[in-house]
C-alpha positions in Angstrom: 13.9 36.4 -6.0 10.8 34.6 -6.2 11.3 33.5 -9.8 14.7 32.0 -8.7 13.1 30.2 -5.8 10.5 28.6 -8.2 13.1 27.7 -10.6 15.1 26.0 -7.9 12.0 24.0 -6.8 11.4 23.0 -10.4 14.9 21.7 -10.9 14.6 19.9 -7.5 11.4 18.4 -8.6 12.9 17.2 -12.0 15.9 15.7 -10.2 13.9 13.9 -7.7 11.7 12.7 -10.5 14.8 11.6 -12.6 16.1 9.6 -9.6 12.9 7.8 -9.2 12.7 6.9 -13.1 16.3 5.6 -12.7 15.4 3.3 -9.8 12.1 2.2 -11.6 14.3 1.4 -14.6 16.8 -0.4 -12.5 14.1 -2.3 -10.8 12.4 -3.3 -14.2 15.7 -4.5 -15.7 16.2 -6.7 -12.3 12.6 -8.1 -12.3 12.9 -8.9 -16.4 16.2 -10.7 -15.3 14.3 -12.9 -12.9 11.9 -13.9 -15.6 14.5 -14.4 -18.2 16.5 -16.6 -15.8 13.5 -18.4 -15.0 12.7 -19.2 -18.6 16.4 -20.5 -19.2 16.2 -22.7 -16.1 12.9 -24.1 -17.3 14.3 -24.9 -20.7 17.2 -26.6 -19.0 14.7 -28.6 -17.1 16.0 -27.1 -13.8 12.9 -26.7 -11.5 15.2 -25.9 -8.6 16.6 -23.1 -10.5 13.4 -22.0 -11.9 12.1 -21.8 -8.3 14.9 -19.6 -7.3 12.7 -16.7 -8.7 10.1 -17.0 -6.1 10.2 -16.1 -2.6 11.2 -19.3 -0.7 8.5 -18.9 2.2 5.4 -20.9 3.4 3.6 -17.4 2.6 4.3 -17.7 -1.3 0.8 -18.1 -2.8 0.1 -19.6 -6.4 -3.3 -19.5 -8.0 -3.9 -21.7 -11.0 -7.4 -22.5 -12.2 -9.5 -22.9 -9.3 -6.8 -23.9 -7.1 -4.5 -22.2 -4.6 -1.3 -23.4 -3.4 0.6 -22.0 -0.5 4.2 -22.1 0.1 7.4 -22.3 -1.9 7.5 -26.0 -1.4 4.1 -26.7 -2.4 4.8 -24.8 -5.7 7.9 -26.9 -6.5 6.0 -30.1 -5.6 3.1 -28.9 -8.0 5.7 -28.2 -10.7 7.3 -31.6 -10.4 4.0 -33.3 -10.4 2.8 -31.6 -13.5 5.9 -31.4 -15.4 8.7 -33.9 -14.2 6.6 -37.1 -13.2 6.2 -40.1 -15.5 4.2 -39.2 -18.6 4.8 -35.6 -18.2 7.4 -33.2 -19.7 8.5 -29.7 -19.3 8.5 -28.6 -22.9 10.2 -25.3 -23.9 9.0 -22.2 -22.2 8.7 -18.7 -23.8 7.4 -15.7 -21.8 6.0 -13.0 -24.0 4.2 -9.5 -23.7 5.6 -8.7 -20.4 4.3 -5.5 -18.7 5.9 -4.4 -15.6 4.2 -1.9 -13.4 6.1 -0.5 -10.4 3.9 -0.1 -7.3 6.5 1.4 -5.1 10.3 1.0 -4.6 10.0 -2.5 -3.3 7.0 -3.9 -5.2 5.8 -4.5 -8.7 2.9 -5.9 -10.7 3.9 -8.0 -13.7 1.5 -9.3 -16.6 2.5 -11.5 -19.4 2.0 -14.6 -21.4 3.4 -18.0 -21.2 3.8 -20.4 -24.2 5.0 -24.0 -23.8 6.0 -26.2 -26.8 5.6 -29.8 -26.4 7.5 -32.7 -28.1 4.1 -34.0 -29.4 3.3 -30.6 -31.1 1.0 -29.4 -28.3 1.3 -25.7 -27.2 -0.3 -25.0 -24.0 -0.4 -21.2 -23.3 -2.0 -18.7 -21.1 -1.7 -15.6 -19.1 -0.2 -14.8 -15.8 0.0 -12.1 -13.2 2.8 -11.8 -10.8 3.5 -9.8 -7.6 7.1 -9.1 -7.1 8.7 -7.7 -3.8 12.3 -6.7 -3.3 14.3 -8.5 -0.7 17.9 -8.0 0.4 18.8 -11.0 -2.1 16.9 -9.4 -4.8 13.4 -9.2 -6.6 11.2 -12.4 -5.9 7.6 -13.4 -6.8 5.6 -13.6 -3.8 2.3 -14.3 -5.8 1.8 -16.0 -9.0 -1.7 -16.2 -10.6 -1.7 -18.1 -13.9 -4.3 -19.5 -16.2 -4.0 -21.5 -19.3 -5.5 -23.7 -22.2 
């Protein structure tokens, strides 16, 4: 009897672990989809669609270099100024070496690299860390810390 209870407990634990793994896998796929969609939008020079991956809130935070910008609109304005204003270009974006770590069922930590290829041959690149949260309308970036050369 005792062995049966232990066996049932073990089976239940494996089942719960399997469910958690499947949830993590689905979340990881959904988060990767956000990042892939952002890359495609950037390469179409569609900043508004690129920004769809970010939480549209005044609480969104973005760290770059020694600067912090707060809010979705501030992030969009910064991207427009640095990549779409006269004398600037967006280039071709590629994300690489993505590592997604689930922090819970509704949050994740993502690390990776960005590489831009500009028409003049320059290749700005760098590292980023993102914090994602799951909202009713899907996974969104709530914090972005990027540094580059």
